[in-house]
N, C-alpha and C positions, 0 to 999 in steps of 0.2 A: 507263766505268762507266754502267750504266743510270740514267736520270734518276729521282730519288726523287720519289714522289708524296706527297700529304698523307695521313697515316695517322691517322684518327679512331677507331681501334679502342679498345674498352674494356679490352683487355689480353689477351695481352702488347701493350704499347703503345710509342709512340714514345720513343726514347732521344735524349739530346743528341748532336748531330753531333760536337762535339769529343771526346766520350767514345768514340763509335764509331771515329773516326779514330785516337785514341791506342791503342785496343785493336787496331785493324788494324795499326798501325805496329809494335807489339811482339808480335803474335800468334806469329810464327815464333820470336822469341828475346827473352824478357823481360830487360830490363837487370838485370845482376847474377845472372842464373840460367843463361844460355846454352841455354835450352830454352823451349818455349812454356808459358804459364800453364796450358794445357790438359794439360800433361804433368808439371808440377811436383808434388813430394810435399807433402802437407799437413803433413808432419812436418819439412819443411826450414826452415832459418833464413830463407831468402828469403821463403817463404810466411808464416812467423811475422810478418815485417815488414809484409806486405800485409794480413794479418788484423788486426793491431794498428792499422794506419793507418786501415783502413775503420771500425773500431769507434771510434777516437778522433775522426775527422771527423764521424761520425754523432752522437756525443755532444755535440760542440761545436755543431753546427747546432741541436740541440734543447735545449741547455743542461741535459743530463742529469748529475746529480751522482752521487757515489759511493754513494748509498743504493740505486742501481739496478744490476742486471746487464743487459747487452745480449747477447742470444744470436742466433746465426745458425743457424736450424734448417731443416728440410725438411718437405715434406708440405703446404705451402700453408696459408692461413688455415683451410681445411677441416679439417685435422688439429687445429688449435687449438680448433675447436668441441668436440672430444673432450678434448684435453689440459687445457683450462681447468677443466671440471668434475671430471675425474679427479684433478687435483692440488689444486684450490682449494675445491671444494664441501664435502667432508667436514670436520669430523664432523657439521655441522648438516644437510647434505644438502638444502639448499634455496637458491635464488638468484633474484634478480630479473632479468628480461630485458625490455628495451625493444625492441619489434618495429617496425622501420621499413622492412622490405623482405625480399626473398627470402633474403638471406644471414643475417639475424638469425633468420628462421624456421628455417633449417637449423641454426643454433647451438642453438636451443631443442630441436630434434629430438634432437641428440646429448646435450644436458644431461639429457633425460628418461631416458636409459640409466643415469644415475648417481644422480639424486635428483629433486627436484621443482622445476622452473622455474616461477616465478610470472610471468605476463605483466603487468608493471607498467604498460604502456601499449602500444597498437597503433593504427595508422592504416590497417589493412588494409581496413576498410569503405569507405575513401575511395580505394582502390587506391594507397595509400601516396603520396599527393600532397603530404604535408606531414610535418614533424617534430612530435611531440607537445609540447604546452606543459607547463611545470613543474607547473601545477595539475592536470594530468591524470594525473600519475604516482602510482600506488598502490604505495608502497614499503614493504617489510618491514624494520624496523630490526634484525631479527635474521638477515637474509639473509647468506649467506657472501660475496656480492658482488653488484654491479649490472653487467649487461653491456649495452653499446650498440654500434651500428655508426655510425661518424661520417659516412660518405658512402655513399650508395646508388646504385651505378652504373646499375642498371636503371631506377630511377624518377627519378633526377636530383634528389635531395634531399640536404641536408647540414646537420649541426649546426654552429653557429658559436659557441655557448657550451655549456659542459658542464652537464649536469643537476646539480642540487643533491641529493646523496644522503646527507648527514649523515656519520656515521663509518663507513659501509659502504664497503669497497673498490670503486672504480670501474674497470671493465675495458673496454677499447675495441678493437674491430676497426677499425683505421684503414687498411685495405688500399688504398683508392682515393683518400685525400687526405693520406697521410703525406708530410711534407717540403714540403707546398704552402704552409704558413704556420707561424708559431711557435705552440707550445702551452705551457701551464703544466704541464709534466710532473708536477709535485708534486701536482696534483689527481687524478692517476691512480695506481692501484696496479699496473696493467699495461696496456701498449699492444702490440698485435701487428699485423703487416701483411705481406701477400705483397708481394714486391718488384716484380712485373711491371707495375705502373701508373706509379710515380714514382721507383723506386729502382734498378731494374736488370732483368735478364732473369728469366723464370720459373724457379722452383726454389729460391729462398731465401725464408724467412720470418723477419723480424726480430721478436724479442720483447724488450720492455723491461719488466722485472719488478722490483718493489721487493724488496729482499733479505729483508725479514722474511717475505714470503709464501712463500719457498722452504721454510720450516720446515713448511709444510702438505703438502709433497710426501712421500707415504708411501714407506717403503722397500719396501713390498709391490708398488708399481707396477712394471710392465714397464720395463726400463732405459731404452729409447728414448722412453718416454712421461713420463719424470721430469724436471721442470725442474731439480731440485737436481743431478742427475747431469750435465746439460748445462752448468750453471753451474760446477760443480767442474772440468770438463774443457775450459772455454773453447770450447764448441760443437764440440769435436773428439773426442768419445768415439768417433764413427765418422768415415769420410771425409766431410768437409764439402764443400759445393759451392764449390770453390776459385775457379772462373771467375766464378760469380755474385757472390761476395763481393768479388772483385777489381773487378768492374764497379760494385758499390755504392760502393766506395772512390773510383772515378773520378767517379761521379755526385756524391758529396758534395764532392769537390774542385771540380767544375764549379760547384756551387751556391755554394760559398765564393768562387769567383772572380768571380761576378756580384753579390756583395753579401749573400749569405746569404738566410735565409727571409723577412726583411722585404722585400727587393727582389723575391724570387720571388712573394710574396703580391701585391704591387702589380701585377706583370705579369699574374698570374692574374685579378685583378679587372678589369683593362683588357680582357683577352681575352674574358672572360665577358660583360662589359657590351656589347661590340660585338654579340654574338649576341642577347642578351636585348633590347637596344634595337631590333634588326632586327625581331623579331616583335611587340614591344610597339607598334610604329608601323605594323603591317601591316593595321590595321583588322580584326583577327581572322583573317586568312588563315593566318598562322602562330600556333599556340597552344602555349604551354608546358604540359607535364603537371604540373610542380611548381607549388605555390602560391608567390607572389612572395617571401614571407618565408622560404621553405625552399629556394630555388633553389641548386643545386650550382654551384661554380666549376669543377668537374672534368668533369661529365657533363651536357650540355644536352639535354633531351628535348623534341622538337618534333612537333606534329601539324599536318596540313593539312586542308582542308575535307572530303576523302574519301580512301579508300585507293587509288583509281586514281591520283590525283595524287601520292600518296606513292610509289607504285611507279615512276611516270614520273620523278619527281625523283631517286630513288635511282639509277635506270638512267642518267640523263643525268649525274648527279654522278660516278658511277664512270667513265664515259667521259671526263669532264673532269679526272680525276686526284684526285678526292676519295674515298678508300677508307674503308670501315668505317662508313658512316652509317646503315645499317639499324638501326632500333630493336629492342629486345628484344620478343619476342612478347607479354609481359605488358602492354606499353604500346603497342606499334605505332609507326608513324611513323618519325621519325628520332632518332638520338642522336649528338651530336657530343662525343666525349671529347677534352678539350683539357687534358691533363695538363701538368705543368711544362715538359716538353721540347717541347711542341707550339708551333711558331713563331707569333707574332702575325700575320705576313703571311698565314699559312694561314687564319686566322680572317677577316682582311680580304677575302681572295679568296673565301671561302665566302659571306660576307655579300653580296658583289657578285653571286655566282652565284644566291643565293636571291632577291635583288631582281629579277634578270633573269627568273628562272623565274616569279615572281609576275606580272611585267609581261606575260609571254607566255602565261600560263596562268590569268589572273585570272578 
């Protein structure tokens, strides 16, 4: 087998090796099925077990109670940008959006097609280098909901406490930090997340929605855009992404095996600290884009003294087996995405590489 390199991609991203190995072992013939998970019917008893197990493990990890539905949908978080306002904005037809990066801006764009999104706060004037403070939020107590993005992959910022929004339902796009730490799910009316960062392969979007919100879903909505229909059919109104949901179940099992989300959070803090310490002690050679109190544990954004050095570093890093380090064009520089499954040794090796590069190119 070809040697695996370090995958710093922002997504689809690195998966736990035990998950890949188990999926590989059973790819030809799934135990109890006699056929591949890629071939199994989503209406079969064996798949029902896989589906239920993935949902059960996911709920256990996040402590989700019976007041919430867990849905496995398709279309990515980008489809949720439309489904959220279509289902939940009427009849008041206005909602608050906290804009902290590219993806929350895209969510606002889709919300405008349904009603009036109020920009409750934005740090765009600072190139999204930080998370807004509570006192900056201009919230409407009559809004249908407040929408936030918990982690910003492009800019390397992350919320670590939920904004206080009163009695208005809080909705969160948690695509790039879901399952990286424990959440008090009861503070949210809805959480949605694409799977391809921390949960599984691309193609599944997990939606955690409080059951009382389902009553907002109008019968006039197109069937596949209606949360209530998906909940009533256990995410199987149409053929669901059976393989993706199977992998989510394996990822959840792996997380449980290492001690759950408290253990995962501790590992994530340790990994991120290694990188942030590296450029905090570099006398300004390496500079983080995100302000210190908003730094993401998932996506570390780094600038060098000039773009020529950045291009040289990325080229040498790729040859050395560090893939996916080029930063997004909105920020430039480097971006190291160190999601749950990214090994600590990979961060240790990257820090050594960065220190050597600085020494040779200072």
